[in-house]
N, C-alpha and C positions, 0 to 999 in steps of 0.2 A: 754235483748233485746237491740242491739246497740243505738245510738243516738249519732247526731252530736257533743257533748261534749265529748264523751267519744273519737272518734275519733279527736277531737283537742287535745286532752291530751297524746295520742299515736303518732299521727302524724300533728302538730302542723301547717306545713309550706305545708301538702298535699293541692292539687288545689281542691276546693268544687264545686265553680263555675268558668265557663270559658267564657266570651261573645264570640260569632261567632266572629263576623264582627271587635268588637273595640279589642278583645283581652284580655280587662279587666278581671283580676283575683281574684276570693276571695277564700283566703287558710281556713281552718277549723277553725282555731283558729280567725281570724277575722269574721267568721259567726258565731261561739258563741260567741267571746265578744259583736259583733253588733247588736245579737237578744238578748242578756242578757239587754245590753243598752236600746232596743226597749222595752222591757220587764220592766224595771225600770221606763222609762217614761209615759208607760202607766198607771203604778201604783200611778206615781207622780200627775197625772190627775185624780185621782181618779177612773179610771176605774178597774174594777174586773172582777171575772171568771163569765163568763155567760153574761158579757156586749158585746153590737156589734160595729166593726167597718167595715169601706169600704175602697177600695182602687181601683183606677182607674189609670194603667199605661200601658206604652209600656213595652214589655221585656226589662229589665234591670236588674243590680245585684242587686239592693236594693229590687226588688220585693218579692224574696224569704228571704231575712233577714228581712222583714217586716213579710212575713208569719210566719215565726219560732218566731219572737218575741210575736206574738199573742198567738201562740201555747203555748208558756211557760207560757204566762200570763191567759191561760184559757177561753181565749177571742173567739167569734165566729167572724169569719172574712170573708168579702165577696168580692171578688174581680169582678170587672164590666169589662166589654166588654169596650175597648178603641175605638169602633167604633160608641159606641152608642151616641146620641145626648140628649142636653137638658132635656127635658122632658121625657126620659127612666132612662138617669142615675138618674135625682132626684128620679124616681118614685122608683127606686130600692134602693136608700140611705134612702129614709124614709119608704118603706116598710119593711125593714130590721131593722130599728131603730137604725141605726149607731149612735152611738155619736161621732165619731171621722172619719174624713176623709182626705184621704191621695191623692193626684193628682201627676201629673207630669209637669215641665214646659213644655215638649214637646205638653201637652195637655191641655197647659194654658188657650186655650179658654172655654173650658168647664169646666175647673176647677173653673173659674171666674164666671160663670154662676150658679155654685153650691151655693155660697156664699149666694146667693139669694134664690135660687130653694130649696136647701137642707135644710130645717126649722128645721128639729129634729137634726143636729148635731150641737154640739157647739164647737168643736176643729177641724182646719185646717191647715195640713202640707203640705209639697210640696217636692220632690226629683227633685236635677237636678236644681234646682234655685228657686227663689220665685217670685210672684206678690204681690199686694197690698190684705192684707186679710190673707195672707198665712204665717206660719212660716217655715223655713227651717227645714225639716224632720233631714238631718245629723248635723246642728248644734245643734238639741236640743238633738239628742240621744247620740251626743260625749260630751256633758256636764252632762252627766248620768255615774255613774260608771257601770263597766263591769263584776262586779260580777252576781251571781244567784240572783233573788228575793227569799225573804223569803218562800214564798208561792205558788211556781209554782204548775200548774195545767194544764189538758190536752184542750187545744183548739181544734177546730175543723174549718173547711171550712163550709159555706153555701151558695152553690151555685147556680145562676139562669139558669134556662131554657132558651134557646136561643131565644123564643118565636116565633118559625118558626110558632106555628100554633096560636097565641095568645098572651096575655100578659104576659111577663115573671112570671114564678113562683119560690120562693124561697126554695132548698131542703133541707131540715134538717134530717142529721141523726147523732142522739146525741152520744156522746162519749160513748165505751163500757166501760172505766175505767177513772178515776182521775190521774191515772199516766201517767205523762209528758212522758215518755218512750213508753207509748204505740201509735202505729202507727194506722192509719186508716183500718180496721180491710178488708175489701175489697180490698183496696191497696196491703196490706201485702199479702193476698192470691194470688193475682196476681204476683204478685213479685218474690214469692218461685216460683211461676209456673217458671216465665219466667229467674230464675236463676241469679237475682242481688243481688251482693256481693261488697265487699271493691273494688275490682279489674275492675269493672265496668265503662267502659267511656260512657256514656249515650248520645246520640244527641237528643236532643229536639227542633225540627222544627217549632214548633206549638204556636200560644200565651199563656201565662201561666195562663190567667183569664178561661180559659177552665178547665174541670173537669180531664182528662187524662194528661195532662202536670203537672198539679199542682198536682196531686197524686203521679204522677211517680217520679216528682223530689223529693218532698218532701221523699217520701221511698226510693229513690236512696242515698239521705241523710243521712237518716237514716241509711242505710246500710254501709256509708263510701264510697262511690264511688264518681265519678266526673261528675258531667253536664255540658255538652256544649251546650249553649242555642244559638240559633238562634234569632237575632234581628227580622229577619221576614223571612219567606220561600223563598228561590229561589231555584231552581232545580240543578242548575249546583255548585251552594254554597254548598248547603246540600252536594253532592258528593265528593266535595273538603275537607269539614269537617272531614266528615268519613276518608278519608284518612290521612289527617293534626294529627288528634287524635287518630287515630287506635280506632274508637268507636267500642264498640262491642254490645251496645244496642240502639236500637231506637224506636220512638213512631210515626205511619203516619195515614193519611186519605186516602181513595181509591185516590183522585183527585192529591195527591202530586204524588203518584205511576205514575198517567196516565201522570202528566207534567213532570216527569223525564225520562219516556218512552219517550216521543213525543222529547225529545232531540235529536238532529243530533246521529248517528253510533258512528262517531269518536269523539263526546264532551262525548258519555257514555264510551266510552272505555279509556277514558285518566284517569280516576281515579282507584285506586284501593281499591275494597269493602270488600277486603277478610279478614278483621279483625272482620266484623259483625257476630256476634252469635245469636241475636235475633234481626229481624224486624219486630216489632209490629204493628198491623193496628186495627182498628175498626171505631166506630164512624157511618159509612154508609155501606149499602151491597157493598163489591168488584165484578165488573164486573169478570165473571170466566176469560175472555180473558186477561184481566189486570193482575191478579193474575198468571195465567200461565206464562206471560211473565216475572214476576217479579222473579218468582222462575227459571225460566232459566236464568237470568240475574245474580242474586244475591247467586244461590242455594238455597237449603233446608232451610233456615232460618228465613223464611216469616211464622210468627205466628200470628192467629187472636183470637181476642176474640170477645165475645158479654157481655155487661153491661150496666149498667146507673147508672147517678148520685145518684138515689134512692136506691143503695147497696142491691137491693130486689134478686140478685143473678148472677151468671155469667157462661159461656161457652168459652171452649179453643178448638182450633185443630191447630195442626200443618202443616207444607207443607207436610208431607211423607203422613197423614191421611187423608187432604185434597186432593190431588191427587187421592183417593180412593173413596171421599165422595164430588165432586165438586159442589160449590155454598154452603156448608154448614160453618155456623158459628162455629161446633163444640157441644161436648155434653157437660153436666154441670160438672161443676168445683166446683160451691157455688149453695146450694141449688135443689132444685129437678122441672123438667118441666112439667108444664100442658097446654095443649091446649084445650081451651072451647070454646064452641059455643054461641050465643047471648044468649041462654035462662039459661048458667051457666053448662050445661051439657060437661062434659071431653070427647076429643073426641080421635078415635083411631090414630094409625099413617097413616100417607099420606093425612089425612084432615086437612083442614086449618080454623084457629081460632085466637082467641086473645091469647097469650102469657102470660103465668102467673109463677111465681114461689111461692114455698114453701121452708120452712127450719127456721133454726134459725137465719137469719140474724134480724141486729138491726131494729125494726120497724121506717119507715122512716114518716114523714110528710110536708104537702106541707105549708110552714110558713104563717098562717093567713088564710087558705084556706082549713078550715075543712071539707066542702062537696066534695072538689077534695081530700081529703086525703082520707076519708070514699069510694069515687068511686074508688079508687085504690085496694081497698081490696075485695073479696067477703067473703060470709058467710064463707067459710071455713078458712080464715086468708089469702089465697094466694095473691099475690100481682102482678100488672102490671102497664106499662107504658103504652100500649095502642096500642104496635107492635104485627102484624100480620102473623104468619109463620105456620108452621108444623115440626114435627118429623117422621123420618122413623123408621122403625122396630129394629134398632140399636139404636136408642135414640139420633141420630143426629139431630142437630135444623137448618130449613131451613128460614130464613127472607123473607117476600112476601114483607110488606110494613106497612106504618103506616095506622091504621084504618082509619084516618082522611082524607088521601090521595086516597082511595078505590074510584075508577071512578064505577058508577052503570049506564050503556048504554044500555037502551033496556032490563033492568032486569039480564045481566051480569056483573058479578064482575070483575072488570079488575085493575090492580095492577100498577101503573108507574113505580114502580122501574124496574118492570121487562124488559119493554120497553126501559126505561133509560139506563138500562145495555147494552142492545144492540148498541143503537147507538152511546152511545160513543166511540164505535170501529170503527165508519167511520173516516178515515184519515182526513176529512176536518171539522171535528166536536172536539172544544176544551171541550166544555161543556154542557149540556143538562139539559132541565125540562119538564117533563109531567106532565099534572094534568087536570080535567075535565073542562067545562065550560057548563052553561046552555044550553039544547037544546030543544024546544018544541015538537019535534018528538020523540026523544030518553032518553028526561030527563038530559042526560047528552052526551058530546062527548069528545073524547080526544083530546087533544091540545098537541102539541110538540112546546119549544120554543129553539134555538139553539144557541149557541154561536160559531161563525166559528172561525178556527185557523186564517184565514187571512178574512178582512171585505170584503176584495173583491170579495170574493166567497159567499156574503149574496144576491145572486139572485135566480130569478125562476127557473134557469135551474139547479143551485146546488138542491132546494128544491127537484125538481123532480128525480134528479139523487138519491138524500136520499131515497126519497120514493120508488123508485124502488128497491133499494139496501134493504130496511128495509122490503119491501113485500117477497123478497125471506127468511127470516129467523123468521118471526113472525106470528100468525094465522091473518087471514084479519080482524077479530072483535076487533083484539086490535092496527090496524093500526090509526096513528093520522087521525082526518079528516082534519086538517090543521097543516101546519109547518111555523112557523115562525122565524125570525132571531133577534139576542139581541145582541149588543156590549159587555154587561159583566152581566152574569147571576149574581142575588145577592147569592151569596155563602158564608157562613159564614167560618172564620178561622180554625172552627173545623170540616168542611168539609160537614156541612147540608145546603142545600139551602134554603133560604128563598121564599120558595114557596108562603106563605101568599102576599106578595107583588104583586108577578104576578098573581095569582089568582083575587087579588081585581081589578090589571087594566083591566083583560080580562072581568071580569063581569061588570065593566065600561064602555067597549068599547073601551078602549084604544088599539092600534098597537105597535107590541114590533119593528118593524124594522124601528127603528131611527137610522140614522148614531151616530158612537161615538162624543164623544165632542172632539175638537182639542184641 
C-alpha cells in the first residue's frame, strides 16, 4: 500500500499540498519529515498509541501535517470546527479526552479561552504565532529529529457530528490494523471507486475538519497525489484553481454547485474546467435541476456518493447512471441496503422507511454514548444514522430526509428536503430551510425561511410570487403555511443546515425577517 513516506523517497520534491490563495507548497519530503517530527514531539510528551489530541484551526498547510503526525504516532485525533464558540469547543475537547490541544493564531480568541475551559488538556500548542499559555508548534517540532519514531502505529480521526439536531457526538471507528500503512477502509473504498492515483490533482474547497475533506485529502496523500486546498470556498476562485492546477478530482456539497451555477454566465465561461475527471459530491441531497445543470456544464464527470462518518456503508452513482435514475444516490458500494419501518420490518421497493446497512464494515461507536450507539443498531446487527429513504426495483437508493426533520401535519408525513429542493430553483432564492412549527389545528405546519439573492427582494410581494411559483410545482398539502426571509441561513461549511437554531427561534416566537447587519 502506498504511503507518503514512499512518495517522499521516490519523488521528494513533488508537491503534496498547495494552498489555493497563498500558494504555499509542502513537498512530500517536507510532509514526511514534519509529520515525523510531530510524532517525535508527541512521544517526547508521553503520548502513546490510543491517546487523544484535538486541533482547531482554519485551512492551512500545518493541518494535514499534524494529522499525519498523529496518524503515525497511533493517536486518536479530533479536528474541531473553527466556527464553534467557547462552550462548544471546550465540550468537545473534554468529551474526547484530549491531552493535547493545537490551536491557530488566527483563532487566538477561542484558543485563549481553552486554557481555562479545556480542563483535561495539559499541553497547548499554536501554529502561525503564539499567545500566552501556548508554545509554538513550529518551533517545538523543528527541534525534533526528522526520523520515524521506533513504535509507529496506525492512528485514526474521531470526528464529531455537526450538532444540527443536538449536542455533537464523537464518532469512533476503530482502525482495522495497527499497520501505519493501512488507510481508513471506507475512504479507501471510495478512493478506488473514484480513481485516485499518484497523478491525481485534488481540489479541496471545504474545511478540513469535516469528514469528507479530511478523509479524501489523507487518502489522496496515501496515493501520492497533490492536494490543492482552498483556505475558504469562493465559487469563482474554485473555477480559477481548477484551471490553474488542471485539477482532476474535487469534492463538493450541493450548495457549492448552486453558488457556482448562480455566477453570471460570462464568469462561468471564463474558466477551463475540462481537466476535471471526477467532481464528487455528497453531504446533502442535491436538487435534480441543480445536478442536471452541473452535468450540462462540466460534462458526465459529476459523481455522487452517500455515506456517513460512522462508516456503516456507502452508495455511488455516476452521471450517466444518474440521468437514468434522477434523484438517486446510487446502489450499494459497501454493505447491503435495507429499508425498515418503525416496527423493525424490512420494507419492499418503493416504500419509505429508515435506511440501514448490513455488512462487514467496522462497528462504530458514539464516544461515551453507549445508549445512542446501541440505538443505531437493530437486533439483526444492521446499522443506521437515522436517514429516511427508499430503494427502487433495481436497488437504487433515494434519500427522503432525516427522520428528525419529518413534519407530521394533519397525520400526513411531509419531508422538508423535497420542498427545499424545489424552492432553491427559484431565481431569487440563494438558500432555503423548511421545517415544522407547532400548530394547534394540525399538530405541525410547514414553515419556509428563505435567504434571498438580494435583500431588497425580502418583501411581501416576493413572498407571494415565490408561493405562487411553488404552488405549480408541489402538492398543496406540502405548501408552506408561511414564508419568511432571513439575511443568512445558518448553513455549515459541510453543506448541512443548522436547522435546530431556526426551529428553536420559531418555537420561541421569534421572527426571521430582520435586516442583515451592516
